[in-house]
C-alpha positions as CSV (number, residue, x, y, z in Angstrom):
1,X,0.1,0.2,0.0
2,X,1.1,3.5,-0.8
3,X,1.8,6.0,1.2
4,X,0.1,9.4,0.9
5,X,3.4,12.7,1.8
6,X,2.9,13.5,4.2
7,X,4.1,18.1,5.2
8,X,3.3,17.9,8.9
9,X,6.8,17.2,9.8
10,X,9.0,20.4,7.9
11,X,9.1,19.1,5.0
12,X,7.4,16.5,2.6
13,X,8.2,13.0,3.0
14,X,8.8,11.1,-0.8
15,X,6.3,8.0,-0.7
16,X,6.5,5.7,1.0
17,X,5.5,2.2,1.0
18,X,4.0,0.8,4.5
19,X,4.5,-3.2,4.3
20,X,2.1,-4.7,6.9
21,X,2.9,-8.0,6.3
22,X,5.2,-10.3,9.2
23,X,6.7,-13.7,9.1
24,X,6.4,-15.3,12.5
25,X,8.9,-18.3,13.1
26,X,7.1,-21.1,14.0
27,X,4.9,-21.8,17.2
28,X,7.1,-23.5,20.3
29,X,7.2,-23.0,23.7
30,X,9.6,-20.9,22.9
31,X,7.7,-18.1,20.6
32,X,5.1,-16.9,23.6
33,X,7.9,-14.3,23.6
34,X,5.8,-10.7,21.4
35,X,8.6,-10.7,19.2
36,X,9.4,-12.2,16.1
37,X,12.2,-12.1,12.6
38,X,11.9,-11.3,9.4
39,X,14.6,-13.3,7.0
40,X,15.1,-14.4,3.9
41,X,15.5,-18.3,3.6
42,X,16.2,-20.4,0.7
43,X,13.9,-24.2,1.0
44,X,17.2,-25.3,2.5
45,X,16.7,-22.4,5.2
46,X,20.3,-21.0,4.2
47,X,20.5,-17.2,3.9
48,X,20.5,-15.8,0.1
49,X,21.9,-12.4,-0.7
50,X,20.0,-10.6,-2.5
51,X,21.1,-8.1,-5.1
52,X,22.4,-4.4,-3.0
53,X,18.8,-2.8,-3.1
54,X,17.3,0.1,-1.4
55,X,16.2,0.2,2.4
56,X,12.7,0.6,0.7
57,X,12.9,-1.6,-1.6
58,X,14.0,-4.7,0.0
59,X,12.5,-3.6,4.1
60,X,8.5,-2.9,2.0
61,X,7.3,-5.8,4.0
62,X,7.7,-5.5,6.7
63,X,6.5,-4.2,9.8
64,X,5.7,-0.1,9.1
65,X,4.7,2.1,12.0
66,X,2.1,4.7,10.9
67,X,3.4,7.6,12.7
68,X,5.8,10.1,11.2
69,X,8.0,11.6,14.2
70,X,10.3,14.6,14.0
71,X,13.6,14.8,15.1
72,X,16.4,16.9,15.8
73,X,19.8,16.5,16.9
74,X,21.4,17.1,19.4
75,X,24.3,15.4,20.4
76,X,26.6,13.7,17.3
77,X,30.0,11.8,18.7
78,X,32.4,9.8,16.6
79,X,32.1,6.1,17.8
80,X,34.9,5.2,16.0
81,X,37.0,6.2,13.4
82,X,34.1,5.3,10.8
83,X,31.1,5.7,12.6
84,X,29.3,8.6,13.4
85,X,27.0,8.4,16.9
86,X,23.2,10.3,16.8
87,X,21.5,11.1,19.6
88,X,18.0,12.6,18.6
89,X,15.6,14.1,21.1
90,X,12.2,13.1,19.3
91,X,9.6,15.6,19.4
92,X,5.9,13.3,19.7
93,X,5.8,12.4,22.7
94,X,3.5,9.2,20.8
95,X,6.6,7.5,19.3
96,X,7.8,4.5,20.2
97,X,9.5,1.0,19.0
98,X,10.6,-1.5,20.6
99,X,14.5,-3.0,21.4
100,X,16.0,-4.5,17.8
101,X,14.1,-2.5,15.4
102,X,15.6,0.2,12.9
103,X,14.3,3.4,11.4
104,X,13.1,5.3,7.8
105,X,15.5,8.6,8.2
106,X,14.1,11.3,6.1
107,X,16.5,14.2,5.8
108,X,15.2,17.4,4.4
109,X,16.6,18.0,0.7
110,X,18.2,14.1,0.5
111,X,15.6,11.7,-2.0
112,X,16.7,8.9,-0.8
113,X,15.3,7.5,2.3
114,X,17.8,5.8,4.9
115,X,17.5,3.3,7.1
116,X,19.7,3.1,10.3
117,X,19.1,0.0,13.3
118,X,17.9,2.0,16.6
119,X,21.2,1.6,19.1
120,X,20.1,2.7,22.2
121,X,17.0,1.1,24.6
122,X,12.9,2.1,24.5
123,X,14.1,3.0,28.0
124,X,16.3,6.0,27.5
125,X,13.4,6.8,25.1
126,X,10.7,7.1,27.7
127,X,12.8,8.6,30.9
128,X,14.6,11.4,28.2
129,X,12.7,11.8,25.3
130,X,15.9,10.7,23.7
131,X,16.9,8.2,20.3
132,X,19.9,7.3,19.2
133,X,21.7,5.9,15.8
134,X,25.0,4.5,15.0
135,X,26.3,6.1,11.4
136,X,29.2,3.9,8.8
137,X,30.8,6.9,6.7
138,X,29.5,5.5,3.3
139,X,28.8,7.2,-0.3
140,X,24.4,6.1,-0.1
141,X,23.5,9.7,0.4
142,X,21.7,9.4,3.9
143,X,25.0,8.3,5.5
144,X,26.9,10.6,3.5
145,X,25.4,13.4,4.8
146,X,25.3,12.6,8.6
147,X,29.3,12.2,7.8
148,X,29.9,15.9,6.4
149,X,26.6,17.9,6.8
150,X,24.4,16.4,10.2
151,X,24.7,19.5,12.5
152,X,23.9,20.3,16.2
153,X,19.9,21.0,16.0
154,X,19.8,19.3,12.0
155,X,16.2,18.4,11.8
156,X,14.8,15.1,9.8
157,X,11.6,12.7,10.1
158,X,11.2,9.0,11.6
159,X,9.4,6.3,11.7
160,X,9.9,3.2,13.1
161,X,9.8,-0.7,11.5
162,X,11.4,-3.8,11.3
163,X,10.0,-7.5,13.0
164,X,13.4,-8.5,14.3
165,X,13.4,-6.5,18.0
166,X,12.7,-8.7,22.0
167,X,10.0,-7.2,23.5
168,X,9.6,-10.2,26.5
169,X,5.6,-9.3,28.4
170,X,5.6,-9.8,32.4
171,X,4.2,-12.9,32.3
172,X,6.4,-14.5,29.4
173,X,8.2,-17.5,30.1
174,X,12.1,-16.1,31.0
175,X,14.8,-17.4,28.6
176,X,18.5,-17.4,27.9
177,X,19.8,-14.9,25.0
178,X,22.9,-15.6,23.0
179,X,23.5,-12.2,21.0
180,X,26.1,-11.8,18.2
181,X,26.9,-9.3,15.7
182,X,29.9,-8.9,12.7
183,X,30.4,-5.1,12.5
184,X,27.8,-2.6,13.0
185,X,25.7,-5.5,12.9
186,X,25.9,-4.7,16.0
187,X,23.3,-2.0,16.3
188,X,20.8,-3.4,17.4
189,X,21.8,-6.5,19.8
190,X,22.9,-3.4,21.8
191,X,19.9,-2.5,21.2
192,X,18.8,-5.1,22.9
193,X,21.1,-5.7,25.7
194,X,20.7,-2.0,27.1
195,X,16.9,-3.3,27.3
196,X,18.1,-6.2,29.3
197,X,19.6,-3.7,31.5
198,X,16.4,-1.6,32.3
199,X,14.8,-5.0,32.3
200,X,17.6,-6.5,35.0
201,X,17.8,-3.0,36.6
202,X,13.4,-2.7,37.3
203,X,12.9,-6.2,38.2
204,X,15.3,-5.8,40.7
205,X,14.3,-2.4,42.4
206,X,10.6,-3.5,42.0
207,X,10.7,-7.3,42.8
208,X,8.3,-7.5,39.6
209,X,8.3,-7.7,36.0
210,X,9.9,-9.6,33.6
211,X,12.7,-12.0,34.3
212,X,15.4,-12.7,32.6
213,X,17.9,-14.7,32.0
214,X,22.0,-14.7,31.7
215,X,23.0,-13.3,28.3
216,X,26.2,-14.1,26.1
217,X,27.3,-11.5,23.9
218,X,29.1,-12.3,20.6
219,X,31.2,-9.4,18.7
220,X,33.1,-9.9,15.8
221,X,34.7,-7.4,13.8
222,X,38.2,-6.9,12.8
223,X,39.9,-5.1,15.1
224,X,39.7,-3.8,18.5
225,X,39.3,-0.2,17.0
226,X,36.2,-0.9,15.1
227,X,34.5,-2.9,18.3
228,X,31.2,-0.3,18.4
229,X,30.0,0.5,22.4
230,X,33.2,-1.8,24.1
231,X,33.3,0.5,26.8
232,X,29.1,1.0,27.5
233,X,29.5,-3.2,26.9
234,X,32.2,-3.4,29.6
235,X,30.3,-1.5,32.0
236,X,27.1,-3.5,31.3
237,X,29.7,-6.4,33.1
238,X,30.7,-4.9,35.0
239,X,26.8,-3.5,36.7
240,X,25.6,-6.9,36.2
241,X,28.5,-9.7,36.7
242,X,27.2,-13.0,35.7
243,X,24.2,-12.0,34.5
244,X,25.3,-9.7,30.6
245,X,28.9,-11.4,30.0
246,X,30.3,-10.5,26.9
247,X,33.3,-12.6,24.2
248,X,34.7,-9.8,21.4
249,X,36.1,-11.7,18.5
250,X,39.0,-10.2,16.5
251,X,40.0,-11.1,12.5
252,X,42.9,-8.8,11.7
253,X,44.3,-7.0,14.8
254,X,47.8,-6.0,14.0
255,X,48.3,-3.7,17.2
256,X,48.7,-4.7,20.5
257,X,45.3,-4.6,22.5
258,X,44.9,-2.9,25.6
259,X,45.1,-4.0,29.2
260,X,41.4,-3.8,29.8
261,X,40.2,-5.1,26.9
262,X,42.7,-8.2,26.9
263,X,40.4,-10.0,29.2
264,X,37.4,-10.6,26.6
265,X,39.1,-10.9,23.5
266,X,39.9,-13.8,21.8
267,X,41.8,-13.3,18.0
268,X,39.8,-15.6,15.6
269,X,36.1,-15.8,14.1
270,X,33.2,-17.2,16.2
271,X,33.5,-21.2,16.4
272,X,30.9,-23.7,17.0
273,X,32.9,-24.7,19.6
274,X,32.9,-21.3,21.3
275,X,28.2,-21.4,20.8
276,X,28.1,-25.5,21.8
277,X,28.1,-24.4,25.2
278,X,25.7,-22.3,25.3
279,X,22.9,-24.3,23.4
280,X,19.6,-25.5,25.9
281,X,16.2,-25.7,25.8
282,X,15.1,-22.4,26.8
283,X,17.8,-20.0,24.7
284,X,17.2,-17.6,22.1
285,X,19.8,-16.5,19.4
286,X,19.9,-13.3,17.6
287,X,22.8,-12.3,15.1
288,X,23.2,-9.6,12.9
289,X,25.4,-8.7,10.1
290,X,27.4,-9.3,6.9
291,X,25.0,-12.0,5.4
292,X,28.2,-14.4,4.9
293,X,28.3,-13.8,8.7
294,X,24.4,-14.1,9.1
295,X,24.8,-17.9,6.9
296,X,28.3,-19.3,8.3
297,X,26.2,-18.3,11.8
298,X,23.4,-20.3,10.7
299,X,24.6,-23.0,9.6
300,X,27.4,-23.7,12.4
301,X,23.9,-23.8,15.0
302,X,22.3,-25.4,13.4
303,X,25.6,-28.2,13.0
304,X,24.7,-27.7,16.9
305,X,21.2,-28.5,16.5
306,X,19.8,-25.4,17.3
307,X,16.2,-24.9,16.4
308,X,15.2,-22.8,13.3
309,X,12.9,-21.4,16.0
310,X,15.1,-20.4,18.2
311,X,17.1,-18.0,15.8
312,X,16.7,-14.6,14.8
313,X,18.0,-12.4,12.2
314,X,18.6,-9.4,10.3
315,X,21.1,-8.7,7.6
316,X,23.3,-5.5,8.1
317,X,23.9,-3.6,4.4
């Protein structure tokens, strides 16, 4: 269904596809949780890379909210040499999202619509009206604008979409999570990790609410300089010892690893041996990264007997 042009956010929003269909995994005891994962699958269950497509074309069948909200840039920082982190103040108080989702990113004067995974928690939006994105430098017009023209007080518009999220409700059964990230694919998984920290804090302070099991993050990048949010992740491990743990993997490290990171870094790819120790009936697996990585990890999980019902992934192009 085609959307009409909207002008209520201060500039004209181009026509968009509003995808309303969702693909849900086969029901099992674990899929009582209110979440789903949209994925491209072949008949034999492996992911299939498509030709490079525009964000709107690529996500035409994904869930999208109706609401488009204006937002103002209130913070810009360098998360790495190639990644900018944006803080956005959201104008519409009814704007919501689930941890793991993305936004359509509308820029005045730029005809191409961006698509970026949210890297902050729903709790930050509820508390402070703030949403964060981490965007890697690219020639793609929206990413190029963020790295070359975006300034404090720049105005943009956002719309939430996506079927890859973790949003447990108080009555849902407790589960363990394994989050597996490659490169900038950490963004939605970091949002999930922050949401889990919020759930822990709420449960500990109130004595009720959803009780999450243990969470293990495996995060792979070329080198430690390209590991985004590493200080935040170390902080979460310290704040929730035994409940949130992480293993960083680097594949092309040429410099010495700093002492703070050394205990948590493995040189080499994430292996079957790493993952098989987490296999259980109450474990859910969330994967985000480049398509070849997702294909590789999916095969590893199949080899160690993980049910496809328990694996959720989002490809990062």
